[in-house]
Structure formats: C-alpha cells, structure tokens
C-alpha positions in Angstrom: 128.1 143.3 17.1 131.1 144.4 19.1 131.6 143.7 22.8 131.8 146.9 24.9 135.2 147.8 26.1 135.6 146.2 29.6 137.8 149.1 30.6 135.0 151.6 30.1 133.0 152.2 33.3 129.3 151.6 32.8 126.5 151.8 35.3 124.6 148.5 34.9 121.6 149.7 37.0 118.4 150.1 35.0 116.8 153.6 35.1 113.0 154.3 35.4 112.9 155.3 31.8 114.3 151.9 30.8 111.2 150.2 32.1 109.0 152.7 30.4 110.8 152.0 27.1 110.1 148.2 27.5 106.4 148.9 28.0 106.3 151.0 24.9 108.2 148.5 22.8 105.9 145.6 23.9 102.8 147.6 23.2 103.9 148.9 19.8 105.8 146.0 18.4 105.2 142.9 20.5 107.2 140.9 23.0 109.9 139.7 20.6 110.8 143.3 19.6 110.8 144.2 23.3 113.2 141.4 24.2 115.5 142.3 21.3 115.7 145.9 22.6 116.3 144.6 26.1 119.1 142.3 24.9 120.9 145.2 23.2 120.5 147.3 26.4 121.9 144.5 28.5 124.9 144.1 26.2 125.7 147.8 26.4 125.6 147.6 30.2 127.6 144.4 30.3 124.9 142.5 32.2 125.9 139.2 30.8 124.0 136.8 33.1 120.8 138.7 32.5 121.5 138.7 28.7 121.8 134.9 28.8 118.3 134.6 30.5 116.9 137.0 27.9 118.2 135.0 25.0 116.5 131.8 26.4 113.2 133.6 26.7 113.6 135.0 23.1 114.2 131.4 21.9 110.9 130.3 23.5 108.9 133.1 22.1 110.4 132.6 18.6 109.0 129.1 18.6 105.5 130.0 19.9 106.2 128.9 23.5 105.4 130.7 26.7 108.3 132.7 28.4 108.5 130.1 31.2 107.4 126.6 31.9 108.2 122.9 31.3 109.7 121.9 27.9 109.3 118.1 28.3 106.3 118.0 26.0 107.7 120.2 23.4 108.3 118.5 20.0 111.9 117.2 19.7 112.8 119.3 16.8 111.7 122.5 18.6 113.6 121.4 21.7 116.7 120.9 19.7 116.5 124.4 18.2 116.0 125.8 21.7 119.1 123.9 22.8 121.1 125.4 19.9 119.9 128.9 20.9 121.0 128.1 24.5 124.5 127.2 23.3 124.7 130.3 21.2 123.7 132.4 24.2 126.5 130.6 26.2 129.0 131.7 23.7 127.6 135.2 23.4 128.0 135.9 27.2 130.9 133.6 27.9 133.5 135.2 25.8 132.9 138.8 27.1 133.0 137.4 30.7 136.3 135.8 29.9 137.6 139.0 28.3 136.7 140.9 31.5 138.6 138.4 33.6 135.6 136.7 35.1 137.1 133.3 34.3 135.0 131.1 36.6 131.8 132.7 35.5 132.8 132.5 31.8 133.7 128.8 32.1 130.2 128.0 33.4 128.9 129.1 30.0 131.8 128.0 27.7 132.2 124.6 29.2 129.5 123.1 27.0 129.4 125.6 24.2 133.0 126.4 23.0 135.8 124.4 21.6 138.4 123.6 24.3 141.3 124.7 22.1 139.8 128.2 21.6 139.1 128.6 25.3 142.7 127.5 26.0 144.0 130.1 23.5 142.0 132.9 25.1 143.1 131.8 28.6 146.7 132.0 27.5 146.2 135.6 26.2 144.4 136.6 29.4 147.1 135.0 31.6 149.8 137.1 29.8 147.8 140.3 30.3 147.2 139.5 34.0 150.8 138.5 34.8 152.2 141.5 33.0 149.9 143.9 34.8 151.6 146.6 36.8 149.2 146.1 39.7 150.9 143.1 41.1 149.3 143.3 44.5 145.9 144.3 43.2 143.0 142.3 44.7 141.3 142.0 41.4 144.4 140.6 39.8 144.8 138.0 42.5 141.2 136.9 41.9 141.8 136.7 38.2 144.9 134.6 38.7 143.1 132.2 41.1 140.3 131.7 38.6 142.7 131.3 35.7 144.5 128.6 37.6 141.2 126.9 38.5 140.0 126.7 35.0 143.3 126.2 33.1 144.8 123.6 35.5 142.1 122.1 37.7 139.4 122.0 35.0 142.1 120.8 32.6 141.5 123.4 29.9 145.2 124.2 29.4 147.4 122.5 32.1 150.5 124.2 30.7 149.1 127.7 31.2 148.0 126.6 34.7 151.4 125.2 35.7 153.1 128.4 34.3 150.8 130.6 36.4 151.5 128.5 39.6 155.2 128.7 38.9 155.0 132.5 38.6 152.9 133.0 41.7 153.6 130.1 44.0 157.0 128.7 43.1 158.5 125.4 42.0 157.4 123.2 44.9 153.7 124.1 44.6 153.9 123.7 40.8 155.2 120.2 41.1 152.5 119.3 43.6 149.9 120.8 41.3 151.2 118.8 38.4 151.1 115.6 40.4 147.5 116.2 41.5 146.0 117.7 38.4 148.1 116.8 35.3 149.8 113.4 35.9 146.7 111.3 35.3 145.9 113.0 32.0 146.8 111.3 28.7 150.4 111.8 27.7 149.7 114.3 24.9 147.9 116.5 27.5 150.7 116.2 30.0 153.5 117.1 27.6 153.1 120.9 27.3 152.9 121.3 31.1 155.9 119.0 31.7 157.8 121.0 29.2 157.0 124.2 31.1 158.4 122.7 34.4 161.5 121.3 32.6 162.3 124.7 31.0 161.8 126.5 34.3 164.1 124.2 36.3 166.7 124.2 33.6 166.8 128.0 33.7 167.0 127.9 37.5 169.9 125.4 37.6 171.7 127.3 34.8 171.5 130.6 36.6 172.4 129.3 40.0 175.4 127.3 38.7 176.7 130.2 36.6 176.5 132.5 39.6 178.3 130.0 41.8 181.1 129.6 39.3 181.4 133.3 38.9 181.9 133.7 42.6 184.6 131.1 42.5 186.4 132.9 39.8 185.9 130.0 37.3 186.2 131.4 33.8 183.3 130.3 31.6 182.1 131.4 28.3 178.5 132.7 28.3 176.5 129.5 28.6 173.1 129.5 27.0 170.7 127.1 25.3 169.6 123.7 26.1 173.1 122.4 26.9 174.2 125.3 29.1 174.5 123.2 32.3 176.8 120.7 30.6 179.0 123.6 29.3 179.2 125.1 32.7 180.1 121.8 34.4 182.8 121.2 31.7 184.3 124.6 32.4 184.5 123.8 36.1 186.0 120.3 35.6 182.7 118.5 36.2 182.3 119.2 39.9 182.2 115.5 40.5 183.7 115.7 44.0 182.2 119.1 44.9 179.6 119.3 47.7 177.8 122.3 46.2 174.1 121.9 45.4 172.5 124.5 43.2 168.8 123.4 43.3 166.4 121.6 45.6 167.2 118.0 44.8 163.7 116.8 45.3 162.6 119.3 42.7 165.2 118.1 40.3 164.4 114.5 40.7 160.6 115.2 40.4 161.1 117.1 37.2 163.3 114.4 35.7 160.5 112.0 36.3 157.8 114.3 35.0 159.8 115.0 31.8 159.8 111.4 30.8 156.4 112.0 29.1 158.0 114.5 26.7 159.2 113.6 23.2 160.0 117.1 21.7 163.7 117.7 21.1 164.1 120.9 23.1 162.6 119.4 26.2 164.6 116.2 25.8 167.8 118.3 25.6 167.0 120.3 28.7 166.1 117.1 30.6 169.3 115.5 29.4 171.3 118.5 30.7 169.5 118.3 34.0 170.3 114.6 34.2 174.0 115.3 33.6 173.8 117.7 36.5 172.1 115.1 38.7 174.9 112.6 38.0 177.4 114.9 39.7 175.5 115.4 42.9 176.9 113.9 46.1 175.3 110.6 47.0 174.2 111.8 50.4 171.8 114.4 49.0 170.0 112.2 46.5 167.3 109.6 47.1 166.5 106.5 45.1 163.7 106.4 42.6 161.6 103.5 41.5 163.1 100.8 39.3 164.7 101.2 36.8 165.4 104.8 38.0 166.9 103.9 41.4 169.9 106.0 40.4 167.9 108.9 39.0 170.7 110.8 37.4 172.3 107.9 35.6 169.1 106.3 34.4 167.6 109.7 33.3 170.8 110.4 31.4 170.4 107.1 29.5 166.7 107.7 29.0 166.9 111.2 27.5 170.3 110.7 25.9 169.2 107.7 23.9 166.2 109.6 22.4 168.8 112.3 21.3 171.0 109.6 19.7 173.6 109.7 22.5 175.0 106.3 23.5 171.9 104.5 22.4 173.2 101.0 22.7 174.6 101.6 26.2 171.3 103.0 27.2 169.4 100.0 25.9 171.8 97.6 27.6 171.2 99.5 30.8 167.4 99.2 30.6 167.5 95.6 29.4 169.5 94.6 32.5 167.0 96.4 34.6 164.0 94.7 33.0 165.7 91.2 33.3 166.4 91.9 37.0 162.9 93.0 37.7 161.5 89.9 36.0 163.7 87.7 38.2 162.8 89.6 41.3 159.1 89.9 40.4 159.5 93.7 40.9 156.6 94.8 38.8 156.3 95.8 35.1 157.7 99.4 35.1 161.3 98.3 34.0 159.9 96.3 31.1 157.5 99.1 30.2 160.4 101.6 30.2 162.4 99.4 27.8 159.5 98.9 25.5 158.6 102.6 25.3 162.2 103.6 24.7 162.5 101.0 21.9 159.2 102.3 20.4 160.4 105.9 20.5 163.7 104.9 18.9 161.7 103.4 15.9 162.6 99.8 16.7 159.2 98.1 16.9 160.4 94.5 16.4 162.6 94.9 19.5 159.8 96.7 21.4 157.4 93.8 20.6 160.0 91.3 21.9 160.3 93.4 25.1 156.5 93.5 25.5 156.2 89.8 25.0 158.8 89.2 27.8 157.0 91.7 30.0 155.4 90.2 33.2 151.6 90.0 33.2 150.1 92.9 35.0 150.3 92.8 38.7 147.9 95.2 40.6 147.9 98.8 39.6 149.1 99.8 36.1 152.6 101.3 35.8 152.9 105.1 35.5 153.7 104.7 31.8 150.5 102.7 31.3 148.4 105.2 33.2 149.6 108.0 31.1 149.1 106.1 27.8 152.8 106.2 27.0 153.0 102.4 26.5 151.7 101.5 23.1 149.4 98.5 22.7 150.6 95.1 21.6 148.5 95.5 18.5 150.1 98.8 17.6 153.6 97.4 18.1 152.9 94.2 16.2 151.4 96.1 13.3 154.5 98.4 13.1 156.8 95.4 13.4 154.8 93.3 10.9 155.0 90.3 13.2 151.6 88.9 14.0 152.9 85.4 14.4 154.9 86.1 17.6 152.0 88.0 19.1 149.5 85.2 18.5 151.9 82.6 19.8 152.2 84.6 23.0 148.4 84.9 23.2 148.1 81.1 22.9 150.6 80.6 25.7 148.9 83.1 28.0 145.3 82.1 27.2 144.6 85.6 25.9 141.7 85.1 23.4 140.8 88.8 23.2 144.2 90.0 22.0 144.4 86.9 19.7 141.1 87.8 18.1 141.9 91.5 17.9 145.2 90.7 16.2 143.3 88.8 13.5 141.0 91.7 12.9 143.8 94.2 13.0 145.9 92.3 10.5 142.9 92.0 8.2 142.2 95.7 8.4 145.9 96.5 7.8 145.9 94.4 4.7 142.7 96.1 3.4 144.0 99.6 4.0 147.6 99.3 2.8 148.1 100.6 -0.7 148.8 98.1 -3.4 152.5 97.5 -4.0 
C-alpha cells in the first residue's frame, strides 16, 4: 500500500459521517473490520500517530485480548507476537513521518524498529532535499534541519550527514565543536566518514583562499585541483615559507589535522597530507603546540599522513620512534608510543608494532585518544598478525599480567585450529 504524497494537502479532521461509518462497520462486520477501515482512513489522512495506536489495538483484538488493559499476565508467545506487531507499526508510521520531514517524531518510532543503516540512508536523502530547497529562510526548512542534525549527529544515526549539515548551516567552527562533542568518542569506524567530511571541506577552503590570494599577487599558477592542489599552489608560489599570509583559521586547521588521524582511506589521507604541508609553512607566531608527539602539528602531521601514503616512510618512523623514546624517559604518557604502534600497524609491520607496544608504558590514568577511539589494536591482534606469541608472554610474565597471558594461550590455540592446513 503506497504512502500518500506528503505534498498533497489533506484535511486530517474526521467528519461526522466518518463516525457513522465506524458504527456501521462494527455492527455489520465486527470490531476487527472496523479497525481495519479506520486504519485505512488514517493512512489517507496521514494521521500517523493515531494509526500507530490503531495498529496496537488491532493486534490485541487479533489475539482475543481486550482493546486496553494490562498485558503482564498474557502468555509469553502472545506477548511476543504483539511486540512484533508493535515494531511493524513503528515502521509503518515512522517511514512516512520521515518522508514528510518530521524527523524527531519519526525517530521515536524507528529507533527500535528499523535498521540504522536504512535510517541513515533515508536521512541522507532527506538532507539533500532540504538543503537544496529554494526556500532557504523557510521556517519549516529550519525545523527540518534542526531535527535532521539532532537525529543524524546527536543521536549518532549518521554523524557524517550531521556534520555536513552543520557545516552548511553553521560554519566550520561549530562543526568542529559538534564533532568533538558528538563524534569523537564513537568507535573509529563511526568517526571516519564525519572526519572525512571535515577534511574535505577544509581542504577546499584552503585551496580556494590560497588560489585567490596568489591570483591577486599575480602569481601564475596552472589550475590546481584534486587532493594535492595546495602543494601545487605552494610550489608555484615558491613555498611561501617566509610569507606572513594566513589563508585559514589556524585553530580550524590544527583541529582538522588532529581529527583526520582516525581516517585510513587514501583520498582523505592525501587531503590531510596536503593540509599538513600547508601547516608547515605557517609562521611560528600563529601556530600553537599540540600534544606529544604532535607538538609541531604541521611537521608531525606531514610525517603521519605521508607515511601512510608511502612518502618518506622511514623518516616518519624515525621521527615517531624518537618521540616515543623521549616520552618514556620523561614519563609523558602513552600517546607517543600509541601513535608509533598504530602507524606501524597501518603500514603492515605487525612485528615492529608488537615491539613498540611491548615498550609502551603501562597505562597511566585516562586512556589516550587513540585508545578511546579504538584505533589502537590489542596486543593479541598484533601478536597474532606478527606470529610472535613468545615475546608477548614474556612481557606478561614480567608485568604480572595473567589475563593477557591466558588470553594469548587461548588465542594461539584458536588460531591454530582455524588456519587452513598447509
């Protein structure tokens, strides 16, 4: 049965003859037929909340229960079937509400009844329609946008859609703040699409501002495009190493370079590397230090993203190894060691990643940002990939870590049972 077109104006108010029709249906065919007719009428008039209540009553009547009352003494199998009918009713009314732009109301129903991936896809379609609407200042559009951001971002249904909407409507600064508050504590895989949106946006902004500045200066540049546009523009201008010009809010740049560390896809890595190259040419008096090993945000970010693109890999590893060793000597926390281990892991060097992890200080206080995001693989994962259980168990003995020791024995046994025969 198709959903009525939400663009078609319909008066939802029942007429006197509607009540008379319900009486006739109940008298002639019984309550179940009456509620079936009522449900169809409610669908035509797009009275979705009332339709939901109707479906619940229908489910009760279908199982010989009164239209209202306590269900605690109902047999379990009947209660399960009523619960299934309730979820079906949630989907029946939730999707039309979403289609009409009533996002918050729709989410009340779809939260428990629909696959998150399908809700995310529908939200993305709705976001496109709303943002492309000609009625930019329309009050209804503003409400739709607010509800879309609420569900996509703050409810975590699709953080990338939410961040994109905040970028379009509230700007970069608010988007970074929203990311930090709503996205940064999600698992790495959930963060990556939203981080990619921010990285792409800032890369476009820097590229456009830099190109406009060079044009004003009369610097001849070929049309710069793609993920390495910034590097091409800088090269055409001689690098701008001693130039005081700044083409972006530096706090935005450094924040996005930090946020982008969660990403592993090549396009985002290339954009982030391009941004890092730009950060390296900024005057020292406009930058501020990051946390170790990213005190010099531009240089460290260039090593981090560049290594994952195959650029000066050994130089990057030497840079982060020095930072990890310095942090261990100064008891400066685990983040430098975590950064080294994650980079080695991403580079497909698990034996070296295991060695870095075994040199890592024991946790002190709060977990590092890489741990919190789930970017740091477990010792068991790394040891399995490296095929080196002996080194892990020796470290467990030295540290008195019986749990990891026992888990390694079980993991190695499982690995041996699941690997195909050679």
